[in-house]
Structure formats: C-alpha cells, structure tokens
DOVEXTOR-96775 format. One record per residue (C-alpha): x, y, z; residue in one letter. Coordinates in steps of 0.25 Angstrom, whole numbers, plus 5000, padded with zeros to 4 digits. Example, Ala and Ser with C-alpha at 12.3 -4.5 7.8 and 13.67 -1.06 7.14 Angstrom:
BEGIN
504949825031A/505549965029S/
This chain:
BEGIN
498548645020M/499548745026D/500948775022S/502048735032E/502348885031F/500948935034A/500549025045I/499848945055G/498648985064T/498648905076P/498349025085K/498149175084K/499349235078L/499149385080M/498049475083E/496949515072D/497349655074Q/498849645076A/499749765075L/500649735063V/501849825061L/503049805051K/504249885046R/505349825038G/505549685041D/505049705055T/503549685060F/502749675072G/501449605075V/500749655088F/499449635095S/498449755094P/498949795108A/500349805103G/500949675109D/501549555103A/501349425110E/501849305101A/501449195111R/499949245109M/499949285095R/501149225087P/501249325076A/501549445085E/502849505088G/503949585081L/504649525069F/505849555060R/506449465049G/505449355052D/505749345066T/504949395079R/505849485087F/504749515097L/503749405101S/503149475113R/502949625116F/501849655126R/501449785134F/500849765147L/500249875155L/500049855170G/500649715167R/499349685159G/498849695145E/498349845142P/497049865135L/497149895120L/496450015115L/496850015100S/498049995091S/498450035077H/499450005067V/500050135061G/500150105046G/501450155040L/502250185052E/502350035056A/501750065070G/500650035079A/499850115090S/499250035102I/498350105112D/498250025126L/497650055140T/497749985153N/496649895159V/496349905174D/497549885182L/497449825196H/498449795207E/498549655212E/497549685223D/496549725212G/496549875214R/496349955201L/497650035199V/497450085185L/496050095178P/495950045164S/496250145153R/497150235161T/498450215153I/498550225138H/499650155131V/500050185117L/500950085110R/501650135098R/502350025089K/503250055078R/503949945069I/505249975062Y/506249885055D/506849795066G/505949835078G/504849915084F/504650025094R/503550045103E/503050155112E/502150145123L/501450275128W/500750255142L/499850365146H/499150375160N/497750435158Y/497350415173G/497350515184A/498450455192A/499850405191S/500050265188V/501250165187T/501150075175L/501749935173D/502049925158C/502749795153D/503249765139L/503449615137L/504349565126F/504949435120E/505649395107A/505449255102D/506149275088F/505249185081A/505349165066D/504049215059V/503849075054F/503949025068E/502849125072V/502049075060R/502048935066G/503148875058K/504048775066N/505548805066R/506648705067S/507648785076R/507548905084R/508649005089G/508949045103R/508349165111L/509449255117S/509349295132K/508649435132P/509649545136R/509249675143I/510049805140R/509549925147G/508149955142S/508249845131A/508049695130V/508649615119I/508049485114L/508849395105G/508749265097Y/509849185090Q/509249125078G/509648985072V/509849075059D/511049145066H/510249275067V/510249345080E/508949415082R/508749515093T/507549605099T/507949725107R/506849795115L/507249935121T/506250005131F/506150155133T/506150195145P/506850075152S/505849985158P/505649965173T/506049825171E/506649755159L/506749605157G/506949505145A/505449505142K/504849625149I/504949775150A/504249835162R/503949975165Y/503350045178R/502850175172L/502250285181P/501250365174L/500650495180R/499250535176A/499250585161G/500750535159E/501250465147E/502450375146R/503150305134K/503850175133L/504650135121E/505049995116V/506049975105E/506149835099V/507249805089E/507449675081C/508849635076F/509449515068A/510849485067E/511149475055P/510149575050E/509249535038P/509749595026K/508549595017L/507749715022F/508149855025I/508049885040R/507750035041S/507750065056M/507150195058P/507850305066S/507450325081P/506750455077A/505950385066R/505650265075K/505050365086R/504250435075A/503750305070G/503950355055R/504450245046L/504750255031R/503550235022R/503950145011Y/502750155001L/502550294995G/501450254986C/500350334980A/499150364989G/497850294988V/496650374994R/495150364996T/494150445004T/493650315011D/494450315023Q/494250165026H/494850125013I/495950225014Q/496350165027D/496450035020W/497350095009I/498250155020D/498350035028Q/498749945016A/499850045012R/500250045027A/500349895027D/501149895014L/502049995020E/502249915032M/502549785024L/503549855015V/505049825019T/506249895014P/507249795007T/508549825000R/507849814987E/506649904991G/505349894998L/504649755000Y/503249725006P/503349615016F/502149515014A/501449535027G/501449535042V/501649455050P/501949325042W/502549375029F/503349495034S/504449475023T/504749475009V/503749395000F/503949394985G/502549374980R/501949464991D/502949574989G/502749574974I/501149574975L/501149684986T/502049774977A/501149744965L/499949784973Q/500549914977Y/501349944964L/500350044958W/500450134971L/501950114973D/502950034965P/504150044975H/503649924982L/503649844969A/505049894967Q/505549844980G/504849704978V/505449684964L/506849724969R/506849634981F/506349514974L/507249534963A/508449544973A/507949414979H/507649334967Q/507949184968A/509349134962T/509748994960G/508748884955E/507548974957E/508249094951E/507349204948G/506249164957K/505649274966I/505649264981L/504449224989H/504849245004E/505949295012M/506149275027R/507249315037Q/506849235049G/507549125056E/506749005051M/506949055036A/508449065039A/508548915045I/507648855035G/506348825043D/505648905033V/506048915018P/505749065017F/507049135019G/507149165004L/506049084998Y/505649084983Y/504448994985G/503349074977S/502949044962I/502349184960D/503349284965A/504249274953T/503149314942P/502549414952L/503949484953F/503949504938I/502549544938L/502849654948L/504049704940A/503149724928G/502149794936A/503249884943F/503749924929Y/502349954924A/502150044937R/503450114937T/504150104924G/505450074932D/506350014921K/507650014929P/507049924940L/506449834929I/507849824923E/508449784936R/507349684939L/507349624925W/508449514928P/507549474940H/506349474931I/507049384921E/507549284932L/506049284937A/505549244923L/506649144921R/506249084935W/504749074930M/505049004918E/506148904923R/505748884938R/504348934939G/503848854928D/504448714932R/503848634921D/503848724909G/502348744908D/502348894909G/501748904923F/502448944936L/502348834946E/502948794959Y/503348654965P/503048614979R/504248644988P/504748534998P/504048535011K/504648645020G/505348715009Q/504248815004G/502848845001L/501948734995W/501248834986N/502048954981Q/500949054975G/500349154984W/499349054989K/500448974996D/499648885006S/499948745004D/498448715000D/498248834991A/498448754978V/497448644975F/496548574965H/495048574964A/494948454973D/495748524984G/496948434983T/498248514983L/498948534970A/500348474968E/501448554962G/502048614955P/500948724956I/500648824945A/499748934951L/498749014943C/499149144948E/500649124946V/500449104931Q/499749234930G/500949294938Y/501949234928A/501049284916Y/501149424922A/502649404925A/502949374910W/502049494905M/502749584915S/504149534911A/503749554897A/503449704900D/504749724907L/505549664896A/504949754886H/505249874895V/506749824896L/506749814880G/506749654880K/505649644870G/505849504866E/505849454880S/504549534883A/503849464871Q/504349324876E/503849354890M/502449394885R/502349264877R/502649184889K/501649264897A/500549234886E/500949084885R/500849074900L/499449144900R/498949044889E/499448924897R/498848984910F/497448994904E/497548854899E/498048784911A/497348864922F/495948904918W/494848824924C/493548844916E/492648784926D/493148864937L/493248994929G/494649024934T/496048984934Y/496548864941A/497248884954L/498548814949A/499148704941L/499648584949D/500948504946G/500148424936K/499648544929K/498248514934E/497448644937P/497048674951C/495648704948R/495348794960V/494748934959A/495649024967A/496049174967S/497349134960N/496649154947A/496349294950G/497849324949H/497749274935A/496949404933L/498049484940F/499149434932S/498349444919G/498549304914I/497049274914A/496249284901S/495249394902P/494049304901P/494549204911R/494949324920A/493549364920R/493049234925R/494149224936V/493749364940A/492249324941E/492549204949L/493449274959L/492449384962L/491349274963G/490749214975P/491749094977T/492949184977F/492549324982F/492249324997S/491749474997G/493049515002W/493949464991G/494249344983I/494649214990R/495849144986T/494949024983L/493549004978A/492548974989E/492148824988G/493448784981A/494248664987P/495148714999R/494348845000Y/494348895014N/494149045017P/495049035029M/496248975021S/497449055018Y/497349035002H/496148955000N/494949045002G/495449175009S/495549315003V/496849375000W/496849524997P/498149514989H/497449404980D/496249494978N/497049614974S/497849534963L/496449484958I/495949634959A/497149674950L/496749564940G/495349604940L/495749744936A/496749694926R/495549624918Y/494549734921G/493649664930F/493149784937S/491849724944A/492649614950E/493749704954L/492749794961R/492149674968K/493449624973L/493949764978A/492649794985E/492749664993G/494149694997L/493749835001F/492649785009C/493649715019T/494049865023L/492849865031D/493349755040Y/494849775041L/495049855053E/496549875050D/496249915035H/497249805032R/496949685022L/497549555027P/498349455020E/497049375018L/495649355024F/494749235024C/493849205012G/492549195019F/491349265012P/491049415016R/489949425026R/489149545029P/489749635040A/490949535042S/492449555039P/493349475031P/493749345039V/495149365043R/496249265040Y/496949235053P/498449245049I/498349345038A/499549445037C/499049595040R/499749675034P/500049585021Q/500749655010G/499949604998W/498649625006A/498949765009S/499349784994G/498049724990S/497249854992L/498249924983F/498149814972A/496649824973L/496549974971L/497549954959A/496549854953A/495349944956C/496050064949L/496549974938G/497850044939I/499050024929G/500350094926F/501150124914D/502450184919A/503050194905E/501850264900G/501650354912G/500150304914E/499350254925I/498050184921R/496750154929F/495950044922A/494450024925K/494650074940P/493550024950V/493450054964L/492749964975P/491450024981D/492150064994Q/493150154986V/492450284981E/493750354978D/495250324977L/496450424975L/497750384970L/498750484975H/500150504970G/500150384960L/501450374954L/501950334940L/503450364939K/503650514942K/502150554940A/500950534950S/499450544949V/498350564959D/497050484954V/495650484960L/494650374958F/493150394961R/492150274961S/490850304954H/489650214952I/490150144939R/491650184938D/492850254944V/493250394941A/494750424940M/495350564941N/496850604941V/496850704952V/498350744951R/499450704941R/500950734943R/501950704932G/501650634919S/500750514921V/499450474914S/498250414921V/497250334913V/495950274916L/495550154908V/494150104908N/
C-alpha cells in the first residue's frame, strides 16, 4: 500500500549513474553525458527551492548526439567533468566529412547557489580544419518537485513568453502562489543563432585548435525565499570553481585506498548536502527527492557525524529550535519544510509540516550528545527553553492517552503521512497476520528515543544546576523503561514488538525497529543480547546488512521501501547500539557486511537503501530503483559505523576521549584519526588490527586531553 505522497516508479526516472550536483538550495541531476532531458527521464533538470528551473539542457555536435567517453563528479567543488567525442559525421549525400574521435569535447559544470556555469572546450585533433555545428537545446517547465515525483496538482501557473536580450534568453513563469520564477541563460561568445529554445554555433576549428563556449544559468524567484542564505560566489571564484568547504572535521585515513575513497566520498556528499541557514549549517536529506530540511534526517545525520565535527549538530539544533511549533502543538519539532508552489497552495501539506512522532525526542537526544561532545554550556542554556517545550509536548500531546508512550493518530486523508516514524510508508506498521494496525500507533523505536530524551534532559538539567528536575526526569525515564519492557517484549519472537496499535495490542512482528532499542539504551541487557543475535541471524542479515523486516514475515518483500530492504542509516544506528552493549562479534559481522558493498559501488557512495535479497557470490547488492544518491544519513552511516567500531565516547567536562572495546572489520587493517578535537585540544590516534584485538597508539597530542582505552 503506497502513500499518496510516495514516489512512483512508472518509468525510468533517472540514469543509474546520473551526475548529481548541489550547492545551497540548488541542485542539478544530469545524465552521464551532462544533459538533462526531463521528457525522457523525469528526475533530470536544474532545481531550486523545490522547483525545476531547467527541464531540458542538451548538447549536440554535428546536430547529433556525441559519444560519451567518461564522466566524473568532482566531490567538494560541486562540479562535474564530462569527456565526449564525435561520431562519424556525414553530408546528406552520405559522404564522410569528419571521422569519429576527431573532436574532443570537455564539459565542465559547476553548481552554485542559484544556478550553474558550464564550460565546453572543443579541441580538433584532426589534420585538417573543420567547421562544427554545435547546438545547445534548453527549456524550463518550472515543475514543482512533487509534480516531478508524480503527484497530481490542482492548478498550474502561466509560462511567460521567452525573451531574448543580446546573448541571453530569459524564461519565466507566473505561479499561482504569486511568485515569479525566472531562468536566465547567458551564452559566451554570442551564438551564431539564438532562439527561445536553442543556441546554435558554427565554429571553425583549425587543426590542433581549441575553442571554449560558456553558458551561465541563473535561477531567480520574486520574492526570494528567506529561509536559506544565498551565497553567490564572486565571478573570480566561479571561474576557479572553488567554493567554501563547510565541514572542517578531523581526518580519517587508512592505507587501503579503496576504503579511503569511500570515506572521502562520504564526506564530500555530506559537504554537498550541507546548506547554510541563518541559524547555522543544516544537512539537506537527499537528492533529488528530499533536497530540503527534514527534522529527523538532519538530527540523525548530525548525530552520525558529531564525533568528527560538532558544528553540524550545532546548526541543526539552532535551526530546529527556531522553527519549533507554536499553538496547539507547541514544542513539537519540525518534520519537513518545502518552498515550492504546490506546498504554498496546499496541494501538499509540507510547507511547514510537523508530522513526525520521533523528531521531538531525537532533538533532545542530540542536544545531550552535543553537550557531552563539546561542553558548550552557553548553547545549552540558549536551547533549554526549547528543550523544556519539547518535553512538555512529549507529555501533553505526544502521549495522548496518558499511558506513558509516545503515539501518533492517523491524519485525515491528504493532510499528512499515514505513518509518522522513519518507516513512513502506509504499509509499514501491521500485525502478525498482515493486517494494517489501526491508530494511534506507539512505535517501538520511538519509546527508546523518548527514554534517551529524558535521560539526556536530566544530564543537561544537572549541568544547569536544576538538580530536582534532573532527578524527576531520570525517574520518568526509568518508569518508561519498565513499561516498555512489559508492553513491547515478545518472548516467542525473541524481540520487541514493532508497535502497539490503538487498542494497545502489540504488533507481533520482528522488525529492525527493535535494534534502535539498543541504540537508545532502553533495552535490558539480556533482551538486548537476544535482539542482537536475531538481527545478525539468517532471517534478518542479508550478507550486506540488516533488513528492515525478517525474511518470511508477513508483508516481507526485499524490493519494498520499508518491508525487507536494507537501509544503511538503520544499520548504523543498530551498530551504535551493538557497541553500547559491548556486542563485539555482532558488530564486526555487521561492519564487514556493509564494508563488502565497497567492492560493488562504482561511485563509492552508499545509497539511501538497497534491496534485501540474500548476498550471492560475485554479485552486487540489488539496487532499489528510486533511492536517493547522495542521501544525508546514508553518507553519515559510514562515520557512525566507524564510531561504533572504535567505541568512541567523549567527556568534554573531564577532557577525556574514550575508546571502548574497539574492533575493526577484516577489510580495515589500520585507521588514523587526525586532528580529533576536544575543546581546544586535539589528538592523532592510530588503530591497527591484530588477530585477536585492535591496538591503539596516540601518535600526537596537542593541548590537555586524555585518551583512554577501555577493554
């Protein structure tokens, strides 16, 4: 059963190896050859603020498709390089006028906030002069991203008549939301012919000569969105292609270049997804479908990356506090924020949407983890009123019937998501016979988040000198833990129930949600052990990772979005839970499975999810057709997995970094943490894997910081 807001798959949405570029709130999806053709592959184009400002952008050589040699996305610089050449070009009478592979074309794309710049370098490697026909085809449909995803819309605005001004073409759209959106394309040098949909060049090229064409595409909205800081680079910086690097984190190095490429790509993807806001840096959830603020996604991505660099968590906390709900749902934390036309006119309810049950306790959990990592008391003092509001929401609105559990009701049709945990497909919560659970729904993992939220709030209250409040918060956490064990544990399954339905009947289904009870610490140690053994057993562990649902369970389908697939972020949180309880063997098995995917990911990029089919010899993980790549919490999964393997923990007040029972998967022989900061001090720490254990050596220490190995 698909949600009315789900992403449909009636046809191929984008190339498997699409070039994905992002900077700020602007992103582009292009074919491997550097083109965008939305009529063939609907996800392609240039997008800003949930609107597609360019739906067609094709380069033709000799009025035909050039031959792709190779293409590459250039990591932190938000750019791509594409190498093309000509095919055999003939006159109308069939006479060969240009043999194949005579002309080399290098396309260089750079995304910046509000547009992109492309350079085309054409080099004649032939022995004779030639005159080339080069065409650039372009269109702008100004489609809303939900329209691109397949959602029907009630009304549409009006396309403006294209205007040609010298060497520029201006395409426009008057939205029903009273926003005027404009795409301006500027060509250098001036084309031989310039029309409303085509720029045509006739270029003479002598033997050995090289010529350059440039196209600047700029996206404007009037009025401009105010949520994000638009940092247009200077012309000099645009030409150089050097854009600000947001994440100045500690370095992670290994002698295995294959693994190093994965680490570097994960950081580059996070850098791409980070967007500057007025409250700080915020990681957008994923490209192309979720390139905006999501509360849950931003919190978990910041948490995954916290041990390396706390600045991301700082920005997430400040942004979500600034956009905390008021009115009837006062204190609730944002789920999703959209700036597009369909959100503005109510065709989708996600303009400023609070429909998640878990973002609020996760916000408090992140605040606690941030303080433990940084000791930043002034920020906690600033956040404390927001934390108190969040706690109040949990008690008064999140717990609707007073039984101590956080639960969500079903929204009216068309007014939000049917399920409001991270598994938000309509068919994600059900009973052992496969029937869908009736609401209100109390999810297993959310109770763990609530427990961790109360414990985190207690720690922060103690820091702020609120001792009595801290004690009461710990009592509430303990009462919740006791009720959770009683209501959710299923002895026959050896795990916690997926959820409680509206009648407080447990959904007796074995799902990966129970692994989050280890992540949050709500599970008792004996039951945590049984959950760990089940999740790393044959019904859950595919060989690549832990499935969202046990094989053979009702509604199990390895190709489903939430009922049998493998999600890297889900696995990374479970890994942190395994480390919390000291389950080293299970942690190593999980890490080795995820690291094995490295051998098959050509772009070194973990997708949002992949199918849950069992691992087969010499075969890659089976791709999920519409997974986001990059996805914030998928990229962050690598860093959370490394944190789990190293057993890293921080005591900022005491100036101590701890490594508890470190393990390394077989694929990683050594790992160097370079410039790991704790307040004003930093250390370099080297780990080497041996047959039975992992050795640790503090290579360098700057400032006052203790490094402790706990076995």
